[in-house]
N, CA, C and O of each residue as an XYZ file, in Angstrom:
540
protein
N       4.889      4.462    -20.739
C       3.971      5.531    -20.219
C       4.079      6.878    -20.811
O       3.154      7.690    -20.824
N       5.331      7.086    -21.330
C       5.531      8.401    -22.073
C       4.797      8.780    -23.207
O       4.864      9.942    -23.606
N       4.058      7.887    -23.811
C       3.263      8.065    -24.939
C       1.857      8.463    -24.523
O       1.080      8.741    -25.437
N       1.463      8.523    -23.384
C       0.186      9.020    -22.749
C       0.352     10.479    -22.533
O       1.161     10.932    -21.723
N      -0.466     11.243    -23.309
C      -0.386     12.652    -23.136
C      -1.217     13.209    -22.062
O      -2.127     12.445    -21.738
N      -1.171     14.320    -21.414
C      -1.822     14.790    -20.278
C      -3.282     15.336    -21.019
O      -3.198     16.097    -21.982
N      -4.453     14.948    -20.566
C      -5.669     15.429    -21.194
C      -5.809     16.834    -20.876
O      -5.335     17.307    -19.843
N      -6.516     17.592    -21.827
C      -6.623     19.093    -21.706
C      -7.541     19.261    -20.448
O      -7.241     20.196    -19.705
N      -8.510     18.565    -20.138
C      -9.447     19.027    -18.965
C      -8.981     18.103    -17.825
O      -8.387     17.031    -17.938
N      -9.407     18.793    -16.598
C      -9.026     18.184    -15.396
C      -9.921     17.177    -14.907
O      -9.635     16.613    -13.851
N     -11.047     16.849    -15.580
C     -11.941     16.016    -15.260
C     -11.659     14.439    -15.482
O     -12.464     13.540    -15.241
N     -10.360     14.290    -15.987
C      -9.987     12.914    -16.343
C      -9.010     12.423    -15.251
O      -8.443     13.226    -14.510
N      -8.822     11.066    -15.164
C      -8.006     10.434    -14.223
C      -7.345      9.304    -15.036
O      -7.879      8.684    -15.956
N      -6.166      9.141    -14.578
C      -5.273      7.878    -15.071
C      -5.524      6.791    -14.357
O      -5.312      6.835    -13.145
N      -6.012      5.634    -14.946
C      -6.446      4.430    -14.295
C      -5.528      3.345    -14.642
O      -5.188      3.197    -15.816
N      -5.086      2.550    -13.686
C      -4.220      1.403    -13.951
C      -5.047      0.228    -14.492
O      -6.028     -0.202    -13.886
N      -4.620     -0.265    -15.637
C      -5.433     -1.463    -16.231
C      -4.627     -2.773    -16.352
O      -3.413     -2.640    -16.509
N      -5.043     -3.794    -16.311
C      -4.317     -5.114    -16.322
C      -4.763     -5.777    -17.669
O      -5.910     -5.665    -18.102
N      -3.794     -6.457    -18.280
C      -4.146     -7.388    -19.374
C      -4.885     -8.550    -18.892
O      -4.531     -9.223    -17.924
N      -5.993     -8.776    -19.649
C      -6.939     -9.934    -19.424
C      -7.072    -10.718    -20.676
O      -6.592    -10.318    -21.737
N      -7.773    -11.923    -20.547
C      -7.853    -12.686    -21.722
C      -8.623    -12.055    -22.796
O      -8.395    -12.306    -23.979
N      -9.722    -11.068    -22.325
C     -10.443    -10.490    -23.341
C     -10.191     -9.096    -23.543
O     -11.063     -8.402    -24.066
N      -9.049     -8.587    -23.172
C      -8.615     -7.279    -23.396
C      -7.945     -6.782    -22.084
O      -7.089     -7.396    -21.447
N      -8.470     -5.580    -21.790
C      -7.854     -4.932    -20.486
C      -8.992     -4.804    -19.576
O     -10.144     -4.605    -19.961
N      -8.568     -4.946    -18.140
C      -9.555     -4.781    -17.071
C      -8.925     -3.808    -16.088
O      -7.712     -3.608    -16.025
N      -9.812     -3.236    -15.347
C      -9.478     -2.182    -14.237
C      -8.657     -2.960    -13.129
O      -9.083     -4.038    -12.714
N      -7.586     -2.460    -12.695
C      -6.914     -2.962    -11.595
C      -7.529     -2.649    -10.416
O      -7.838     -1.477    -10.202
N      -7.805     -3.680     -9.452
C      -8.442     -3.331     -8.279
C      -7.473     -3.410     -7.083
O      -6.525     -4.183     -7.220
N      -7.574     -2.735     -5.951
C      -6.600     -2.784     -4.864
C      -7.337     -2.971     -3.552
O      -8.530     -3.261     -3.628
N      -6.818     -2.851     -2.447
C      -7.306     -2.799     -1.272
C      -6.901     -1.571     -0.419
O      -5.719     -1.230     -0.366
N      -7.822     -0.940      0.213
C      -7.579      0.220      1.084
C      -6.943     -0.203      2.403
O      -6.669     -1.390      2.585
N      -6.701      0.708      3.314
C      -6.028      0.378      4.490
C      -7.100     -0.377      5.437
O      -6.727     -0.909      6.483
N      -8.287     -0.396      5.071
C      -9.140     -1.232      5.968
C      -9.354     -2.508      5.379
O     -10.060     -3.298      6.006
N      -8.825     -2.884      4.181
C      -8.969     -4.165      3.668
C     -10.155     -4.247      2.639
O     -10.478     -5.310      2.109
N     -10.790     -3.026      2.390
C     -11.905     -2.909      1.363
C     -11.344     -2.899      0.048
O     -10.284     -2.298     -0.124
N     -11.963     -3.539     -0.997
C     -11.576     -3.423     -2.388
C     -11.990     -2.016     -2.895
O     -13.063     -1.472     -2.633
N     -10.935     -1.473     -3.700
C     -11.218     -0.247     -4.322
C     -10.391     -0.103     -5.608
O      -9.367     -0.747     -5.832
N     -10.897      0.737     -6.367
C     -10.325      1.191     -7.661
C      -9.461      2.590     -7.334
O      -9.847      3.354     -6.450
N      -8.377      2.832     -8.046
C      -7.549      4.130     -7.995
C      -7.632      4.846     -9.124
O      -7.719      4.278    -10.213
N      -7.616      6.276     -8.995
C      -7.298      7.110    -10.160
C      -6.297      8.065     -9.790
O      -6.247      8.466     -8.627
N      -5.470      8.482    -10.690
C      -4.640      9.448    -10.434
C      -4.606     10.752    -11.512
O      -4.970     10.689    -12.686
N      -4.172     11.739    -10.943
C      -4.443     13.014    -11.726
C      -3.274     13.357    -12.791
O      -3.278     14.323    -13.554
N      -2.327     12.418    -12.689
C      -1.210     12.356    -13.713
C      -0.694     10.878    -13.900
O      -0.853     10.006    -13.046
N      -0.106     10.704    -15.018
C       0.576      9.397    -15.442
C       1.699      9.251    -14.490
O       1.906      8.173    -13.932
N       2.475     10.358    -14.273
C       3.759     10.292    -13.459
C       3.302      9.846    -12.055
O       3.924      8.932    -11.513
N       2.245     10.434    -11.419
C       1.915     10.051    -10.230
C       1.537      8.558    -10.133
O       1.858      7.907     -9.139
N       0.925      8.071    -11.058
C       0.349      6.647    -11.126
C       1.749      5.847    -10.931
O       1.970      5.128     -9.957
N       2.576      6.049    -11.891
C       3.920      5.333    -11.989
C       4.732      5.476    -10.623
O       5.383      4.518    -10.206
N       4.686      6.620     -9.970
C       5.418      6.816     -8.776
C       4.856      5.904     -7.698
O       5.633      5.339     -6.928
N       3.502      5.729     -7.603
C       3.045      4.926     -6.731
C       2.938      3.537     -6.875
O       3.201      2.766     -5.952
N       2.499      3.114     -8.183
C       2.242      1.745     -8.569
C       3.385      1.056     -9.295
O       3.474     -0.170     -9.341
N       4.219      1.848     -9.836
C       5.274      1.347    -10.825
C       4.858      1.235    -12.174
O       3.823      1.754    -12.592
N       5.649      0.564    -12.873
C       5.363      0.591    -14.514
C       4.755     -0.656    -14.904
O       4.784     -0.973    -16.092
N       4.250     -1.344    -14.114
C       3.669     -2.679    -14.536
C       2.201     -2.707    -14.949
O       1.578     -3.765    -15.042
N       1.692     -1.556    -15.184
C       0.350     -1.316    -15.811
C       0.207     -0.575    -16.955
O       1.010      0.306    -17.263
N      -0.878     -0.904    -17.691
C      -1.300     -0.203    -18.859
C      -2.162      1.066    -18.284
O      -3.070      0.960    -17.460
N      -1.731      2.218    -18.842
C      -2.304      3.368    -18.239
C      -3.196      4.026    -19.387
O      -2.789      4.232    -20.531
N      -4.588      4.352    -18.870
C      -5.524      4.990    -19.716
C      -6.010      6.357    -18.970
O      -6.319      6.385    -17.779
N      -6.032      7.377    -19.756
C      -6.843      8.557    -19.134
C      -8.369      8.313    -19.328
O      -8.851      8.137    -20.447
N      -9.003      8.310    -18.339
C     -10.425      8.100    -18.464
C     -11.242      9.271    -17.709
O     -10.794      9.855    -16.723
N     -12.463      9.531    -18.279
C     -13.250     10.414    -17.446
C     -13.813      9.710    -16.169
O     -14.106      8.519    -16.069
N     -13.914     10.763    -15.129
C     -14.261     10.173    -13.787
C     -15.525      9.180    -13.919
O     -15.547      8.133    -13.273
N     -16.521      9.530    -14.736
C     -17.762      8.830    -14.753
C     -17.434      7.459    -15.417
O     -18.016      6.436    -15.057
N     -16.524      7.465    -16.355
C     -16.118      6.090    -16.980
C     -15.411      5.321    -16.061
O     -15.667      4.117    -16.058
N     -14.500      5.783    -15.206
C     -13.772      5.139    -14.094
C     -14.775      4.567    -13.093
O     -14.630      3.434    -12.634
N     -15.756      5.334    -12.772
C     -16.713      4.740    -11.619
C     -17.632      3.659    -12.437
O     -17.952      2.638    -11.829
N     -18.021      3.816    -13.635
C     -18.614      2.762    -14.217
C     -17.959      1.468    -14.306
O     -18.526      0.411    -14.029
N     -16.567      1.587    -14.761
C     -15.747      0.391    -14.707
C     -15.554     -0.192    -13.456
O     -15.473     -1.419    -13.401
N     -15.463      0.513    -12.391
C     -15.363     -0.143    -11.106
C     -16.711     -0.721    -10.554
O     -16.759     -1.726     -9.844
N     -17.670     -0.078    -10.900
C     -19.060     -0.684    -10.437
C     -19.394     -1.887    -11.244
O     -20.098     -2.779    -10.771
N     -18.897     -1.936    -12.477
C     -19.059     -3.257    -13.277
C     -18.321     -4.444    -12.643
O     -18.648     -5.610    -12.863
N     -17.253     -4.062    -11.802
C     -16.337     -5.221    -11.111
C     -16.829     -5.215     -9.805
O     -16.109     -5.766     -8.972
N     -18.093     -4.628     -9.343
C     -18.695     -4.669     -8.019
C     -17.774     -3.753     -7.056
O     -17.577     -4.165     -5.913
N     -17.311     -2.760     -7.389
C     -16.583     -1.890     -6.516
C     -17.122     -0.611     -6.479
O     -17.230     -0.042     -7.565
N     -17.548      0.073     -5.305
C     -17.979      1.409     -5.190
C     -16.919      2.461     -4.603
O     -17.109      3.673     -4.701
N     -15.911      1.968     -4.053
C     -15.056      3.025     -3.501
C     -13.798      3.243     -4.684
O     -13.275      2.297     -5.272
N     -13.491      4.465     -4.866
C     -12.455      5.010     -5.709
C     -11.567      6.065     -4.841
O     -12.027      7.023     -4.221
N     -10.297      5.713     -4.922
C      -9.401      6.460     -4.185
C      -8.680      7.263     -5.237
O      -8.180      6.631     -6.169
N      -8.559      8.605     -5.208
C      -7.844      9.576     -5.958
C      -6.620      9.843     -5.540
O      -6.484     10.230     -4.379
N      -5.612      9.713     -6.288
C      -4.073     10.022     -5.861
C      -3.783      9.446     -4.473
O      -3.390     10.128     -3.526
N      -4.017      8.106     -4.438
C      -3.513      7.527     -3.002
C      -1.988      7.616     -2.983
O      -1.304      7.561     -4.005
N      -1.519      7.754     -1.784
C      -0.125      7.869     -1.482
C       0.504      6.458     -1.530
O       1.553      6.325     -2.160
N      -0.014      5.474     -0.959
C       0.383      4.005     -0.783
C      -0.740      3.248     -1.395
O      -1.915      3.606     -1.307
N      -0.348      2.235     -1.988
C      -1.300      1.258     -2.490
C      -0.804     -0.118     -2.243
O       0.361     -0.495     -2.362
N      -1.923     -0.882     -1.852
C      -1.697     -2.385     -1.485
C      -1.447     -3.025     -2.769
O      -1.525     -2.417     -3.837
N      -1.116     -4.378     -2.647
C      -0.920     -5.173     -3.801
C      -2.338     -5.442     -4.573
O      -3.386     -5.530     -3.933
N      -2.296     -5.558     -5.905
C      -3.642     -5.693     -6.622
C      -4.393     -7.001     -5.926
O      -3.895     -8.039     -5.492
N      -5.618     -6.615     -5.974
C      -6.455     -7.824     -5.162
C      -6.192     -9.203     -5.852
O      -6.185    -10.216     -5.153
N      -5.970     -9.279     -7.232
C      -5.721    -10.567     -7.737
C      -4.551    -11.125     -7.326
O      -4.547    -12.341     -7.135
N      -3.347    -10.363     -7.111
C      -2.108    -10.824     -6.510
C      -2.259    -11.239     -5.083
O      -1.730    -12.279     -4.690
N      -2.965    -10.463     -4.281
C      -3.227    -10.950     -2.949
C      -4.098    -12.155     -2.841
O      -3.937    -12.965     -1.928
N      -5.032    -12.292     -3.766
C      -5.769    -13.534     -3.650
C      -5.030    -14.771     -4.019
O      -5.212    -15.862     -3.478
N      -4.109    -14.507     -5.061
C      -3.100    -15.675     -5.515
C      -2.208    -16.075     -4.201
O      -2.131    -17.237     -3.801
N      -1.551    -14.984     -3.586
C      -0.882    -15.171     -2.535
C      -1.517    -15.997     -1.412
O      -0.878    -16.891     -0.858
N      -2.727    -15.705     -1.092
C      -3.508    -16.148     -0.031
C      -3.726    -17.684     -0.350
O      -3.577    -18.558      0.503
N      -4.057    -17.902     -1.527
C      -4.335    -19.383     -2.158
C      -3.130    -20.127     -2.027
O      -3.195    -21.284     -1.613
N      -1.934    -19.561     -2.356
C      -0.761    -20.426     -2.278
C      -0.287    -20.539     -0.645
O       0.334    -21.528     -0.258
N      -0.596    -19.576      0.144
C      -0.276    -19.850      1.452
C      -1.373    -20.889      2.075
O      -1.037    -21.659      2.975
N      -2.591    -20.875      1.595
C      -3.447    -21.878      2.122
C      -3.114    -23.229      1.666
O      -3.402    -24.177      2.397
N      -2.518    -23.428      0.497
C      -2.299    -24.680     -0.097
C      -1.001    -25.293      0.721
O      -0.886    -26.505      0.903
N      -0.093    -24.386      1.167
C       0.983    -24.794      1.898
C       0.708    -25.128      3.171
O       1.384    -26.005      3.708
N      -0.363    -24.465      3.888
C      -0.758    -24.642      5.173
C      -1.643    -26.126      5.136
O      -1.652    -26.841      6.139
N      -2.276    -26.461      4.066
C      -2.919    -27.642      4.126
C      -2.116    -28.978      3.989
O      -2.541    -30.098      4.274
N      -0.891    -28.663      3.506
C       0.161    -29.721      3.438
C       0.772    -30.011      4.708
O       1.468    -31.015      4.854
N       0.524    -29.085      5.755
C       1.182    -29.278      7.019
C      -0.012    -29.952      7.919
O      -1.213    -29.837      7.677
N       0.519    -30.616      8.911
C      -0.525    -31.220      9.745
C      -1.101    -30.181     10.517
O      -0.448    -29.196     10.861
N      -2.388    -30.366     10.828
C      -3.268    -29.251     11.579
C      -2.834    -29.281     13.147
O      -2.749    -30.332     13.781
N      -2.564    -27.962     13.705
C      -2.176    -27.899     14.928
C      -3.385    -27.332     15.659
O      -4.171    -26.556     15.114
N      -3.505    -27.765     16.960
C      -4.595    -27.502     17.778
C      -4.154    -26.615     18.983
O      -3.221    -26.968     19.705
N      -4.866    -25.416     19.193
C      -4.480    -24.660     20.287
C      -4.825    -25.265     21.639
O      -5.893    -25.853     21.810
N      -3.960    -25.125     22.554
C      -4.060    -25.723     23.933
C      -5.269    -24.722     24.457
O      -5.176    -23.506     24.292
N      -6.342    -25.295     25.064
C      -7.478    -24.748     25.627
C      -7.074    -23.741     26.702
O      -7.717    -22.693     26.760
N      -6.021    -23.966     27.605
C      -5.606    -22.973     28.518
C      -5.100    -21.793     27.813
O      -5.436    -20.706     28.281
N      -4.309    -21.807     26.711
C      -3.836    -20.648     26.032
C      -5.138    -19.874     25.377
O      -5.197    -18.646     25.441
N      -6.051    -20.554     24.821
C      -7.281    -20.004     24.337
C      -7.899    -19.219     25.510
O      -8.023    -17.995     25.461
N      -8.238    -19.874     26.446
C      -8.724    -19.088     27.625
C      -7.969    -17.945     28.185
O      -8.602    -16.977     28.605
N      -6.622    -17.963     28.233
C      -5.809    -16.937     28.596
C      -5.989    -15.724     27.543
O      -6.197    -14.574     27.931
N      -5.905    -16.034     26.345
C      -6.101    -15.043     25.376
C      -7.417    -14.217     25.373
O      -7.502    -13.017     25.114
N      -8.498    -15.118     25.728
C      -9.874    -14.520     26.011
C      -9.888    -13.699     27.007
O     -10.411    -12.597     26.836
N      -9.355    -14.020     28.196
C      -9.265    -13.085     29.477
C      -8.363    -11.736     29.108
O      -8.642    -10.622     29.550
N      -7.362    -11.980     28.323
C      -6.483    -10.650     28.106
C      -7.374     -9.842     26.972
O      -7.253     -8.621     26.874
N      -8.042    -10.393     26.341
C      -8.884     -9.585     25.212
C      -9.968     -8.817     26.133
O     -10.170     -7.614     25.969
N     -10.547     -9.455     26.958
C     -11.729     -8.878     27.862
C     -11.113     -7.879     28.577
O     -11.629     -6.762     28.562
N      -9.985     -8.097     29.275
C      -9.372     -6.974     30.176
C      -8.868     -5.834     29.280
O      -8.979     -4.688     29.715
N      -8.344     -6.030     28.112
C      -8.129     -4.936     27.326
C      -9.357     -4.187     26.920
O      -9.304     -2.959     26.986
N     -10.311     -4.686     26.564
C     -11.700     -4.028     26.160
C     -12.155     -3.271     27.369
O     -12.456     -2.086     27.220
N     -12.236     -3.827     28.546
C     -12.518     -3.061     29.712
C     -11.617     -1.893     30.023
O     -12.119     -0.821     30.361
N     -10.368     -2.040     29.930
C      -9.594     -0.957     30.129
C      -9.720      0.182     29.101
O      -9.687      1.374     29.408
N      -9.866     -0.289     27.863
C     -10.241      0.875     26.844
C     -11.597      1.441     27.132
O     -11.711      2.654     26.956
N     -12.571      0.820     27.516
C     -13.778      1.427     27.807
C     -13.690      2.297     28.998
O     -14.262      3.385     28.942
N     -13.037      1.956     30.089
C     -12.891      2.807     31.227
C     -11.878      4.125     30.898
O     -12.032      5.178     31.516
N     -10.992      3.992     30.028
C     -10.169      5.040     29.568
C     -11.042      6.001     28.686
O     -10.774      7.202     28.638
N     -12.082      5.462     27.996
C     -13.002      6.535     27.301
C     -13.924      7.181     28.242
O     -14.404      8.261     27.897
N     -14.238      6.692     29.357
C     -15.078      7.293     30.314
C     -14.315      8.422     31.101
O     -14.968      9.236     31.753
N     -13.131      8.474     31.056
C     -12.352      9.531     31.720
C     -12.520     10.812     31.058
O     -11.937     11.808     31.484
């Protein structure tokens, strides 16, 4: 990352890219709500501090970063996020491996009484929250 120089204008952002079969592609992440997003950083050092050194870093214009994100179906771009989740590709792989491990285990059924008790507790919690808002 030391070979990437600071761009002279502040309209550029450093974007993390991943190696792909056909070249490089923009790394995607998830925000705290679970929505897929792209990230951009105002300095290469900030990117490395948050994401580590496992990415190829390119300084891109803001418009170029937006176009790359939109090409991957993403509209949300976070600038200088403090914390970042695992890349979407890694999260999807983790979910697939967990799902295959789960499918190897016999299916467990929930006791209907437990399901009913959970529903009653959820309803009571919703009513309590609603009444708390009315105060």
